C-alpha positions as CSV (number, residue, x, y, z in Angstrom):
1,M,121.2,83.5,97.2
2,K,124.5,84.8,98.5
3,Q,123.1,84.5,102.0
4,F,122.3,80.8,101.5
5,Y,125.9,80.3,100.2
6,Y,127.2,81.9,103.4
7,Y,124.9,79.8,105.5
8,G,126.4,76.7,103.9
9,Y,129.9,78.0,104.1
10,Y,129.9,78.9,107.7
11,K,127.9,75.9,108.9
12,L,131.0,73.7,108.6
13,I,133.1,76.2,110.4
14,L,130.5,76.5,113.2
15,F,130.5,72.7,113.4
16,K,134.2,72.6,113.9
17,E,133.9,75.1,116.8
18,K,130.8,73.9,118.5
19,K,130.2,70.4,117.2
20,I,126.7,71.3,116.0
21,L,125.8,69.6,112.7
22,S,122.8,67.6,111.7
23,K,122.5,65.1,108.9
24,Y,120.1,67.6,107.4
25,N,122.9,70.1,106.9
26,L,124.5,67.7,104.5
27,V,121.5,67.2,102.2
28,P,122.0,70.3,100.0
29,S,125.6,69.5,99.3
30,I,124.8,65.9,98.5
31,F,122.0,67.2,96.3
32,L,124.4,69.4,94.4
33,A,126.9,66.6,94.0
34,Y,124.1,64.4,92.8
35,L,123.1,67.0,90.2
36,I,126.6,67.2,88.9
37,I,127.6,63.5,89.0
38,G,124.1,62.5,87.8
39,A,124.3,64.8,84.8
40,S,127.7,63.4,83.8
41,L,126.7,59.8,84.2
42,S,123.4,60.3,82.4
43,L,125.4,61.0,79.2
44,L,126.7,57.4,79.3
45,N,123.5,55.4,79.3
46,P,119.8,56.1,78.3
47,T,118.5,54.2,81.4
48,I,120.7,56.4,83.7
49,L,119.4,59.5,81.9
50,F,115.8,58.3,82.5
51,L,116.3,57.7,86.1
52,Y,118.2,61.0,86.5
53,K,115.3,62.9,84.9
54,L,112.8,61.0,87.0
55,S,114.6,61.8,90.3
56,I,114.8,65.5,89.3
57,A,111.1,65.5,88.5
58,M,110.3,64.0,91.8
59,Y,112.4,66.7,93.5
60,F,110.5,69.4,91.7
61,F,107.1,67.7,92.5
62,A,108.1,67.6,96.2
63,V,109.0,71.3,96.1
64,L,105.8,72.1,94.2
65,F,103.7,70.2,96.8
66,N,105.3,72.0,99.7
67,T,105.0,75.4,97.9
68,L,101.3,74.9,97.4
69,A,100.9,74.2,101.1
70,V,102.4,77.6,102.1
71,I,101.7,80.2,99.3
72,K,98.7,82.5,99.2
73,Y,98.8,83.6,95.6
74,P,99.1,81.4,92.5
75,A,101.6,83.9,90.8
76,D,104.0,83.0,93.6
77,I,104.3,79.3,92.6
78,I,107.1,79.5,90.0
79,P,109.2,82.1,91.7
80,T,109.0,80.1,95.0
81,I,110.1,76.9,93.2
82,I,113.0,78.6,91.6
83,A,114.1,80.3,94.9
84,V,113.9,76.9,96.8
85,F,116.1,75.2,94.1
86,L,118.6,78.1,94.0
87,G,118.7,78.1,97.8
88,H,119.5,74.4,98.0
89,V,122.2,74.7,95.3
90,S,123.7,77.9,97.0
91,Y,123.8,76.3,100.4
92,G,125.3,73.1,99.0
93,W,127.9,75.0,97.0
94,G,128.9,77.0,100.1
95,F,129.2,73.9,102.2
96,I,131.3,72.1,99.6
97,V,133.6,75.2,99.1
98,S,134.0,75.4,102.9
99,A,134.9,71.7,103.1
100,I,137.6,72.2,100.4
101,K,139.1,75.4,101.8
102,N,138.8,74.6,105.5
103,G,139.2,70.9,105.5
């Protein structure tokens, strides 16, 4: 996961040097911000909590669907889902930390 963190961290630095950044590079950091802000807001209202849980479930179903398309062994399903989630969070965190440190 450290490697994904550094991918996110240095993507912003690379963008500043070579102006190579896609909207897809922003998705993991937006996802991480959504996880944090959504968890906080879900404490305020049961409807927000329901929508938050629904969106998280949709994310994991999307990851599961894509995982099933590429794995060979059923025992790899859960570890792959966990790795994809942690990869998204690590990349997003690295990108956010880089934005804060390097402006």
